Every structure is written in C-alpha cells, then in structure tokens.
C-alpha positions in Angstrom: 105.3 84.0 78.1 101.8 82.4 77.9 103.1 79.2 79.5 104.6 81.2 82.3 101.3 83.0 82.9 99.4 79.7 82.9 101.9 78.3 85.4 101.3 81.2 87.7 97.6 80.8 87.5 97.9 77.1 88.2 100.2 77.7 91.2 97.9 80.4 92.6 94.9 78.2 92.3 96.3 75.3 94.3 98.9 76.9 96.5 101.3 74.0 95.8 104.9 74.9 95.0 107.9 72.7 94.2 111.3 73.6 95.5 112.3 75.1 92.2 109.1 77.2 92.1 109.7 78.4 95.6 113.2 79.6 94.5 112.2 81.2 91.2 108.7 82.5 91.7 108.1 86.2 91.1 106.4 86.9 94.4 105.0 90.3 93.4 103.4 88.8 90.3 102.0 85.9 92.2 100.6 88.2 94.9 99.0 90.4 92.3 97.4 87.4 90.6 96.1 86.1 93.9 94.6 89.5 94.7 92.9 89.7 91.3 91.5 86.1 91.6 90.8 85.7 95.3 90.0 89.3 96.4 90.3 89.4 100.1 92.2 86.1 100.6 96.0 86.5 100.6 97.7 83.1 100.4 101.3 84.0 101.5 100.9 81.8 104.7 100.2 78.8 102.5 103.1 79.5 100.3 105.4 80.1 103.3 104.3 76.7 104.8 105.0 74.9 101.5 108.3 76.5 100.8 109.5 76.0 104.4 109.7 72.3 103.6 112.6 73.3 101.3 114.2 75.8 103.7 113.0 78.7 101.6 111.2 81.8 102.8 109.1 83.6 100.2 109.5 87.3 99.8 106.4 88.3 101.8 106.9 92.0 101.2 106.9 91.7 97.4 104.0 89.3 97.6 101.9 91.6 99.7 102.7 94.6 97.5 101.5 92.7 94.5 98.5 91.4 96.4 97.5 94.9 97.5 97.5 96.0 93.9 95.7 92.9 92.6 93.1 93.2 95.5 92.4 96.8 94.5 91.8 95.6 90.9 89.5 92.9 92.2 87.5 95.4 94.3 87.2 97.8 91.4 86.1 95.1 89.0 83.6 93.4 91.3 82.5 96.3 93.5 83.4 94.2 96.5 84.6 96.3 99.4 83.7 99.6 97.7 86.7 99.9 95.4 90.1 101.4 96.4 90.5 102.8 99.9 
C-alpha cells in the first residue's frame, strides 16, 4: 500500500505515465492527490497528452471529481482561495 502511494506521488509530481500506468491508474485518487499538492493546477491535460501516445484516454470525470475534493482540502489547509465555495 505504501509503495502504491509513493508511486502516485511520484506520478503526480512529474506528470509522466507509462502505458501500463495509463491503463491502471485510479484517476480519482490521482486527481485528489494533485488537488492536495498543487492546489489550483489540475494536470489532466498533461496526463491526457501522455496517455494519448498509447491510444488511452484518462477518465477525466473521475480525475476532476478527485481533484475538486483535493483542491478543497488544499484551500482549507492553506487558506488559499478562502476555503470551500
């Protein structure tokens, strides 16, 4: 479990995904982590670009649902943006 969490952190930090990662990523969890780490910067476009090279389209809906939740956590923690809407 810890190794999987570290992998997600690494992937979110660099935006680089392999073909197997594009196929097996939990898009909600990755979006949530990106929202918690990067605040106002969703990275789905970067993931879509990388995964398109393998003919794979990320689950943008799941990613953005996770990102919204993670972004809310980021704003509450940092005070950036005034907390939840």
